[in-house]
C-alpha positions in Angstrom: -2.1 -13.8 7.4 1.8 -13.7 7.4 3.4 -11.0 9.4 6.8 -9.5 8.8 9.4 -8.4 11.3 9.3 -4.7 12.0 11.9 -2.4 10.5 14.6 -1.8 13.1 14.7 1.6 14.8 17.2 3.9 13.2 17.5 7.4 14.7 18.8 10.1 12.4 21.9 9.0 10.6 24.1 10.3 7.8 23.5 8.7 4.4 26.7 7.7 2.6 26.5 9.6 -0.7 29.8 8.2 -2.0 29.7 5.9 -5.1 30.5 2.9 -2.8 27.1 3.3 -1.1 25.1 2.6 -4.2 24.2 -0.9 -5.4 23.1 -1.6 -9.0 19.5 -2.5 -9.5 19.6 -5.8 -11.4 17.3 -5.0 -14.3 18.9 -1.7 -15.2 22.3 -2.7 -16.7 24.0 -0.6 -13.9 22.2 2.6 -15.0 20.0 2.7 -11.9 21.4 2.2 -8.4 19.9 2.1 -4.9 20.7 2.8 -1.3 18.3 1.0 1.0 17.5 3.0 4.1 15.1 0.7 5.9 13.8 -2.7 4.8 11.7 -5.6 5.8 10.1 -5.9 2.3 9.2 -9.5 1.5 7.6 -10.1 -2.0 7.4 -13.9 -1.3 4.9 -13.3 1.6 3.5 -10.0 0.4 4.5 -8.2 3.6 6.7 -5.4 4.8 8.1 -2.2 3.3 11.3 -0.7 1.8 12.5 2.8 2.0 15.3 3.7 -0.5 17.0 6.2 -2.6 17.3 5.4 -6.3 19.9 7.1 -8.4 19.4 7.1 -12.2 22.3 7.9 -14.5 21.5 10.3 -17.4 19.8 8.3 -20.1 18.8 5.4 -17.9 15.6 3.8 -19.3 13.0 1.3 -18.2 11.5 0.7 -21.7 8.3 -1.0 -20.7 5.4 -0.2 -18.5 5.6 -1.6 -14.9 2.9 -3.0 -12.7 3.4 -4.6 -9.2 1.4 -5.9 -6.3 2.6 -3.3 -3.7 2.0 0.3 -3.0 4.7 2.7 -4.1 5.4 6.4 -3.3 8.0 8.3 -5.2 9.4 11.8 -4.5 11.9 13.3 -6.9 14.7 14.8 -4.8 16.8 16.1 -7.7 17.1 16.0 -11.4 14.5 15.2 -14.1 12.3 12.1 -14.4 10.3 11.3 -17.6 7.1 9.3 -17.5 5.4 7.8 -20.5 8.3 7.9 -23.0 8.6 5.3 -25.8 11.0 2.3 -25.7 13.8 4.5 -26.9 13.3 7.1 -24.2 11.7 9.7 -26.5 8.7 11.8 -25.6 6.8 11.5 -22.3 6.2 14.1 -19.6 9.2 15.4 -17.6 8.9 16.1 -13.9 11.5 17.8 -11.7 12.5 18.0 -8.1 9.8 18.2 -5.4 7.2 16.3 -7.4 5.5 13.2 -6.1 3.7 10.1 -7.3 1.6 7.6 -5.3 0.8 4.3 -7.0 -1.6 1.7 -5.6 -1.1 -2.0 -6.4 -2.0 -2.9 -10.0 -1.4 0.6 -11.3 0.3 0.5 -14.7 3.1 3.1 -14.9 6.0 3.9 -17.2 8.0 3.6 -19.3 10.6 5.9 -17.6 13.8 7.7 -18.4 15.8 10.6 -17.3 17.6 13.1 -19.5 20.2 14.4 -17.0 20.0 12.0 -14.2 18.0 12.0 -11.0 17.7 10.9 -7.4 14.3 9.5 -6.2 13.1 8.8 -2.6 10.9 5.7 -2.7 8.7 3.9 -0.2 7.3 0.5 -1.3 5.0 -1.4 0.9 2.2 -4.0 1.2 -1.0 -2.9 3.0 
């Protein structure tokens, strides 16, 4: 079984909240950005984990359901996050700050949008 390198030790550190700290997520047309906090996630070998903040602009949309081969835990830090909307971002169930989702590999979830924008704390990992 492949093994990944451990995440490096990082004691408490300030997180840069400026716009320069955020990197666009490729599939989101710049409407979703991330700041990776700790990472040894390797989809090619199915090992490791990633801890990140994801910032969604108001109206950002993932128009199709998503399924992946890793575990994912999502905590809404601020804003609103809509789950189960249609491909135009209409409908669905809205969740606010201090709500949480835990998804095992193979769990179908989404589509997603946000009406006013949000910040998510995410942990993605292989068991």
